[in-house]
C-alpha positions as a printed Julia matrix, in Angstrom:
267×3 Matrix{Float64}:
  90.69   89.48  129.4
  87.25   90.99  128.89
  85.25   90.16  125.78
  85.41   93.84  124.78
  89.2    93.79  124.92
  89.33   90.57  122.9
  87.01   91.96  120.23
  89.06   95.16  120.05
  92.27   93.18  119.51
  90.58   91.01  116.88
  89.19   93.98  114.94
  92.5    95.86  114.99
  94.5    92.82  113.92
  91.98   91.75  111.3
  91.55   95.16  109.71
  95.19   96.24  109.78
  96.99   92.96  108.93
  96.55   93.26  105.17
  96.22   97.03  104.85
  99.58   98.85  104.46
  99.28  100.53  107.87
 101.03   98.05  110.22
  99.04   95.63  112.37
 101.93   95.07  114.8
 102.26   98.81  115.35
  98.57   99.17  116.14
  98.57   96.21  118.53
 101.57   97.6   120.41
  99.86  100.97  120.66
  96.58   99.53  121.98
  97.68   98.89  125.59
 100.17  101.78  125.51
  97.61  104.44  124.63
  94.38  102.98  126.02
  95.55  101.57  129.33
  93.89   98.25  128.52
  95.5    94.96  129.5
  98.2    93.71  127.11
  96.74   90.85  125.1
  99.75   88.55  125.51
 101.26   85.99  123.16
  98.41   83.46  123.31
  96.01   86.04  121.89
  98.63   87.08  119.32
  98.79   83.47  118.1
  94.99   83.29  117.87
  94.88   86.55  115.88
  97.55   85.23  113.52
  95.54   82.06  112.94
  92.47   84.14  112.1
  94.29   86.26  109.54
  95.99   83.17  108.09
  92.64   81.49  107.47
  91.28   84.68  105.87
  94.09   85.13  103.35
  94.16   81.43  102.48
  90.41   81.45  101.8
  90.56   84.63   99.69
  93.46   83.38   97.57
  92.5    79.71   97.73
  93.18   79.07   94.02
  96.78   80.27   94.37
  97.17   78.55   97.74
  95.96   75.22   96.38
  98.31   75.5    93.41
 101.26   76.25   95.72
 100.35   73.37   98.06
 100.25   70.9    95.18
 103.46   72.41   93.84
 105.12   71.97   97.23
 104.86   68.2    96.81
 106.79   68.48   93.53
 109.28   70.79   95.21
 109.88   68.26   97.99
 110.97   65.81   95.29
 113.39   68.38   93.9
 111.25   69.2    90.89
 110.28   72.72   89.8
 108.45   71.7    86.65
 105.02   73.18   87.28
 103.63   76.65   87.89
 102.63   75.63   91.4
 106.09   74.28   92.24
 107.69   77.5    91.04
 105.25   79.58   93.11
 106.02   77.47   96.18
 109.76   77.94   95.59
 109.4    81.72   95.24
 107.33   81.9    98.44
 110.0    79.88  100.25
 112.76   82.17   99.01
 110.77   85.26  100.02
 110.22   83.92  103.55
 113.81   82.97  104.47
 115.08   86.55  105.16
 112.31   87.45  107.62
 112.73   84.15  109.51
 116.51   84.51  109.82
 116.47   88.19  110.8
 113.45   87.67  113.05
 115.27   84.97  115.01
 118.33   87.22  115.35
 116.22   90.08  116.7
 114.41   87.77  119.13
 117.6    86.18  120.48
 119.38   89.53  120.89
 116.34   91.2   122.47
 116.26   93.94  119.83
 112.67   93.05  118.91
 111.51   94.21  122.36
 113.74   97.29  122.27
 111.99   98.54  119.14
 108.47   98.44  120.6
 108.38  102.16  121.42
 105.92  104.84  120.34
 108.67  106.95  118.74
 109.91  104.02  116.66
 106.39  103.27  115.43
 105.77  106.94  114.65
 108.94  107.34  112.58
 108.33  104.04  110.76
 104.76  105.08  109.95
 105.94  108.33  108.36
 109.13  107.19  106.63
 107.78  104.03  105.06
 104.49  105.75  104.24
 106.42  108.27  102.16
 108.41  105.47  100.51
 105.16  103.66   99.65
 103.74  106.84   98.09
 106.91  107.4    96.05
 107.01  103.81   94.8
 103.3   103.78   93.94
 103.41  107.09   92.07
 106.71  106.63   90.22
 107.06  102.86   89.86
 106.56  101.42   86.36
 103.55   99.24   85.58
 104.87   96.57   83.24
 104.6    93.28   85.14
 101.9    90.96   86.46
 102.03   88.37   89.24
 102.5    85.62   86.63
 105.9    87.15   85.83
 107.22   86.76   89.38
 110.82   85.53   89.45
 113.09   84.05   92.11
 115.2    87.21   92.01
 112.15   89.37   92.63
 110.99   87.0    95.39
 114.32   87.43   97.18
 114.17   91.2    96.69
 110.68   91.39   98.17
 111.7    88.97  100.93
 114.54   91.24  102.02
 112.17   94.21  102.1
 109.7    92.09  104.07
 112.32   91.64  106.79
 112.32   95.43  107.27
 108.74   95.06  108.54
 110.16   93.57  111.73
 110.48   97.23  112.74
 107.1    97.99  114.37
 105.09  100.51  112.37
 106.63   99.57  109.01
 103.8    97.26  107.85
 104.61   93.91  106.27
 102.04   94.36  103.51
 103.04   97.99  102.98
 106.76   97.32  102.55
 106.27   94.3   100.27
 103.78   96.23   98.13
 106.34   99.03   97.98
 108.99   96.59   96.77
 106.63   95.1    94.18
 105.69   98.52   92.82
 109.38   99.41   92.54
 109.86   96.24   90.5
 107.05   97.24   88.12
 104.08   95.15   89.28
 100.69   96.8    88.98
  98.83   97.74   92.15
  96.5    94.75   92.25
  99.19   92.17   91.53
 101.61   93.86   93.94
  99.0    93.36   96.65
  98.33   89.8    95.51
 102.01   88.84   95.77
 102.25   90.59   99.13
  99.29   88.65  100.5
 100.6    85.31   99.23
 103.95   86.1   100.88
 102.11   86.67  104.15
 100.97   83.04  104.36
 104.32   81.33  105.12
 105.38   84.39  107.14
 102.29   84.22  109.36
 102.74   80.45  109.75
 106.35   80.96  110.84
 105.42   83.78  113.22
 102.49   81.88  114.76
 104.66   78.78  115.18
 107.39   80.76  116.91
 104.9    82.44  119.26
 103.09   79.15  119.8
 106.26   77.39  120.95
 106.69   80.07  123.62
 103.23   79.56  125.1
 102.57   75.87  124.45
 101.07   74.14  127.45
 100.0    77.36  129.18
  96.46   77.57  127.81
  93.61   76.74  130.19
  89.83   76.62  129.61
  89.51   80.4   129.84
  92.38   80.89  127.42
  90.79   78.48  124.94
  87.6    80.54  125.02
  89.6    83.71  124.38
  91.47   82.02  121.53
  88.22   80.98  119.89
  86.72   84.48  120.12
  89.82   86.24  118.79
  90.49   83.78  115.97
  86.88   83.91  114.73
  86.52   87.69  114.9
  89.96   88.29  113.4
  89.11   85.97  110.51
  85.89   87.87  109.76
  87.5    91.31  110.02
  90.54   90.31  107.97
  88.46   88.75  105.2
  86.29   91.87  104.98
  89.28   94.25  104.96
  91.13   92.16  102.37
  88.09   91.96  100.09
  87.46   95.72  100.25
  91.12   96.62   99.65
  91.48   94.36   96.61
  88.3    95.8    95.09
  89.26   99.4    95.81
  92.7    98.97   94.23
  91.05   98.74   90.82
  90.09  102.4    91.12
  92.03  103.91   94.03
  95.77  104.24   94.65
  97.55  103.66   97.97
  97.44  107.39   98.75
  94.61  107.17  101.36
  96.67  104.7   103.37
  99.72  106.96  103.11
  97.71  109.93  104.41
  96.54  107.82  107.36
 100.11  106.74  108.1
 101.4   110.31  108.02
  98.62  111.51  110.3
  99.01  108.72  112.85
 102.81  108.93  112.73
 102.73  112.65  113.43
 100.42  112.18  116.42
 102.64  109.43  117.81
 105.79  111.54  117.48
 104.01  114.41  119.22
 103.08  112.07  122.08
 106.55  110.54  122.25
 108.46  113.81  122.37
 106.12  115.92  124.49
């Protein structure tokens, strides 16, 4: 792949991964609409690693607490805040792993990679996000997260396996429905992304292990580094903007892009 193509993939993945506008949908659309070479699974793994490093760095305090808590959890103890956070993240990740494996084995994951599917998902789940953000109560913070809410958000997260849905968008939607304020809804969504990205990158990595050569390693390095920088910037800006701006701008973008995609798909 050319360096330009690699940088384009990295910027798209990095900017869209944590914004509620669907990174997977944009990456599928890139070769479909531009005619550029499909990036392939090795580059997808590298992009996932970049975004993983970005979210772990931004939320390092929470990540460190969950990592320490995981050690308690491994011993069957949920007696600290970190252990409880680790347990909730585990519960929230199970649905997407199980359903993701089912879709991969049955081939449905490939069948859903169409422009029409992405267009409808952009519009439908954009409207749902707007409704949840505008009508959802604001009476909870991230410190009040429960196992029941983690499972609820985890089930919604599995819906994001439909390209165009947006993992962050659908989990933020679920959190707003449950009453979490905008900032903490995003915080929980981003923390949920960590084990999900690890699981996804591991699954993709197992498919391509042993196929990387010197050129592929160079591409991996470029994509991972650029994705990390773009994702960290996008995540920082979104979290700051949420203190003063709602999710409406993202919804407008989703509706506009979805409409264009449906026009392309059906004409």
